[in-house]
N, C-alpha and C positions, 0 to 999 in steps of 0.2 A: 971736507974740508968747506969753507963756506968762498962762495963767491966773490971777487977781486971788486972793492968795492967803486972804480972806474968803470966795471963795465954794469954795473947796476942792479937790480933786482932781474932775475929772471921768471917771467909770465907767458905761460904759450898763448901766441896770436890768436889760436883760434876760441883759446878761452875768453878772451877779451871781446869777440865778436860775440860770442854765448852770451856775457854777460851785455852787451849792447842791447840785444834782442829782448831780452826779461826785463821784467818791474822788480824791487825789491820785494815784495808785497805777494808774488806770486809763489800760489801753494804750491807749483810745481816743479821741484829740484831741477839744478842745470848738472847735467848726467859728463863726467869728466875722466880720462884717462891720464890725464897730466898732473902725476902726484908730485915733481917735483917744482911745482907752479908756487910762488912764493906769496902768500896772501897781502893782497895791498888796501889801504882804506875804502878804493871802492868796492871792494867786494862785503865790505861790510853789511849785515842785513841780509843777504843775500845765502839761499841752503842749496851746496852741491852735493851732488851722490859723487860718490870718489871711490874709484875702484879699487879692491883690494888685491885683486888674481884672479878672486872666484865670483862676488859677490860686492853689488853698489851700497856702499855705506854712506847714511845720509848724516850731513856735518853743518850744522849751522853755523854762520859765521861772523863772530864777535869783536869787540874792539881791541879785546886781550888776544889776538889771536896773529896780529897785524906783525908780519917778519916773520912767520912759521912755515911752515910747506904745509899745502892741503896733505899730504902724505900720514905728517905725523899725528892726524888724530883719524885714519883709516886704518889699524894696527893690521899687519899681513896675518899674524902667527895666535891661533886659538891657543890657550893655556888648561888642559885639562885638569889635570893634579898629576902629585910627584905621588910616584909609586912605592915599593916596599914596607915591610916587616912593620914597621915604625905607624905610618900611613894605614895598612889596614884595622893594624890596634886601634887609634885613634878614632877610626869609623864604626869599632866595634861597639865600643864606650859611647860613641854617640848616638846610635842604634837603641842601647840599651836603655838611655837614660829617658830615651824618648817613650 
């Protein structure tokens, strides 16, 4: 559920301090664990290293991302593949073609 409009968007205060220290053209990404921070127009052009629970994933902020959360661009689950008989048959056919 979205945040109330009268409260305004949530942006972690520590993240704002980090943004003030760095320049938009810095090569080093800004590390953050604040996945629930909303992307604001001041963040456009910066690169963030967003933690997904295991590693940091690099996210370059563009104009289309404004209003979304940082965590949306750093998935926490990794899809490997579906199992089962049908999948094994499809893999065999693919190997035979090669």
